N, C-alpha and C positions, 0 to 999 in steps of 0.2 A: 899661828896654828900650822902644823906640819900636814900638808895635804897628802893623801894617798895617791892622788892623781898627779904624779910628778912629771910624767912624760910630756904632757901638753897642758900646763896648768890653766885652770879656769881664770886665773888672775890676769891673763893677757889675751888680747884679741888676735886670732890667728888667721882670719879670712881676709879677702881682698885681692885685687889683681896685682900683678908684678909691677905695673905702672901705678904707683900710689896715687898720683894726681888724678888719674882717670877714675879711681875709686870714689872720689868725693861726689862726682856727678852720678855715678851708678847707684851708690848707696843712698844718695838723696832721693832718687826716684823710688827706691824701695821703701825708705823711711816714710816718705810722703804718702804712699799708698797704704802702708800697714800701720803706721803709728800716729800720724798727724791728728786724726780725729779722736785719739785716745788720751792725749796729754792735756793737762789743765790749760785753760784759755788765758789765764792770768800770766802776762809776760814777765812778771816778777817772781814767778815760781822758782823756788830753790831746788835745783836739780843736780843729782849725782849720777854720773855715767860710769858704771863699773866695767872694767875691761875695755876701756875707751880707745886703746890703740893709738892710731895717728889722728884720731879726732873726727871720724866719719859722722857719728851721730851729733857731736858738738857742732859740726859744720851745718847739719840740717837744722838744728835748734837755732843757730845764729841766723840762718836765712829766714826762719819763722819769727824772729824778733825776741828770742829768749837770750838774756845776757847773764843771769845768775846761775851759771853752770860750772860744775867742777868735774873733770875726768880723772880717773885713777886707773893705772895699769902698771904691771910689774916689769914690763920691758922698757929699759932705759932708752933704747934707741927710738922706740915708737913715741915715748914721751917727749924726747928731744925734738922729734919731727913735729909733733903736735904744738909744742911751744913755739917753734919757728913759724908756724902758721897763725900764731896769736891766740891759741886756745889755753884756757886756764886748766892746766893738767899737772898731776903729781905722780911720781913714781912710788909704788907701794903695793902691798898685798891687801886686797879688799877685806879679807877676814880680820886682819890686824887693824886696819883703818876703821872699820865699823864698830869695833869693841867699845870705844869710849865716846861714841856718838849716840846721843839720845834726843829724840824729838827734834831733829835738826833739819831734815829734808822733807819737801813737799812731794817729790817724785824721785824714785830710784829706778834707773833703767840699766839692766844688765845686757850688754852687747853679746857676750859669749853664751853659747848654749850650755845649759846646766847638765847636759849629758857627760860633760867632762868631770863631773863630781860623782862620788859615791852617794848612796841614799843618805847615809849619816851626814855627809858634808852638805848635801842639799838642805836638810832640815836645819842644820846649824846656820847655814847661810840665810835661810828664810827668817829664822829667829833674830839674827843680827839686823837684817833689813827692817823687820817689824819694829825693833827697838829704836832704830835710827830715824824712822819716819815720824813726822808730826801726826797728831790725831787727824784722821781722814786723809792722811797722805797715801800715795799710791805706789805700788811696785809693779814693774813690767819685766817679765823674763820670757825666754823662749827655749824651745827644745825640739830636737828631731822627733818626728811623729812615728812611733813604733806600731801604730794601728795600720799603717800602710805596709803591706808585706814586702813591697819592693825596697823599702827603706830599712825595716827593722833588722833583718839578718845582716845585710850588707853594712849597716852603720856600726854595729857592734863587732862584727867579724873582720871587717876590712881595716880597722884602725885600733892600735893598742892603747890609744888615749881616750877611748869612749867607754864609760863604765856603767851607764844606766840606760834603761829603756823607759820612755814615757808615752802615755796616751792621755787623752783628755780626762779619763777617769782617775788614773793614779796621780795626775797632777793636782786634781781637786782634793784628793786624799792628803797629799803633802801639805797643801795650804790649810786644810782643816785642822791640822795638828799644831798650827802656830799660835793663835788662829787668826787668819785674815777674814774679812767680810766678803762673802759671795764672790769668790774668784770667777772671772769670766774667761773662758778659753776660746781663742779665735784662730782662724786660719791665716797663714801667711800666703800672700799672692806674690809669686816671683815673676809673673809675666807683666812687667811694668814698662818695658821699652816698646811702646806702641808704634814708634816710627819703623820698627821692623815687623812687617806683616806676618812673619813666621810665628810671632808670639801669639797671634790670634789662633793659628792652627794648633799650636802646642797647648794652649789653654783649653781649646775645645776637646782635644784628645784626652788630656788629663782629667777634665771635668767628667767626661764619659766614664773613665776608669773609676773615678771616685764614686759615681752613682752606682756602678756595678758592685763595687766593694760594699757600699752601704746595703744593697739588697742581699748580698751574700752573708754579711754579718747578721742581718735580721733573720735569715734562714737558720743561722747557727745560734740564734737566741742572744746575740750580743747587742749592746746598746750604743756602740760607737757611732758617731755621726761625722767626725772630722777625719779626713784622710789625706790632707795636703802633706807635702814633704816636711814642713815644719809648722809648729803651732806656737802661739804665744799665750801668755796668761797675764791678765791685769787684775789686781786685787787691791782692796782698800783696808787700811788699818782701822 
């Protein structure tokens, strides 16, 4: 499939510190806080990590005891790095990869934000994931949260590679078109480095801002409840 989002393709993971090795520890703390309690407890779970990059989520899964994990990413250099670290990784485009996979995976985890795709591409991606999941299999994705006014305009306007805006509401709408069962939208917590006391201060300030936004949205008759920088979705086939 030829993606319209060609400048920064969804098919590779673009985040992480310049020092790649430092990223394993940092992302592990983030993954543990935001995803550990959401993935299946069965250590034999067949997991696909999309846009796996150098293997940050694979590293976290390995520490948690999961071994049946495959990562796919379109960046050959990142895949080579992941393989050197001992991760089961393949170079490829996730859209093409998923086409002939049916009822194969228990969990699909997409590391890259779906804001890098157009709405049409998001729906195609969700349908491909739905097809590739086993019955009762789960999909976890994430997106920048456009309900937060400090994020929405900047996120779209400051980068040529961001194509879509998402809130908890239109994410549920996208999932309902596939259809997944009861998608659960959840907040991402970025303040995970508790050895740094400034994280406590930052979390207190942002939590206060989120409460204020919730009140203001209510006054405008809006139903949004989540205002963190990024939100995730977990849904079941």
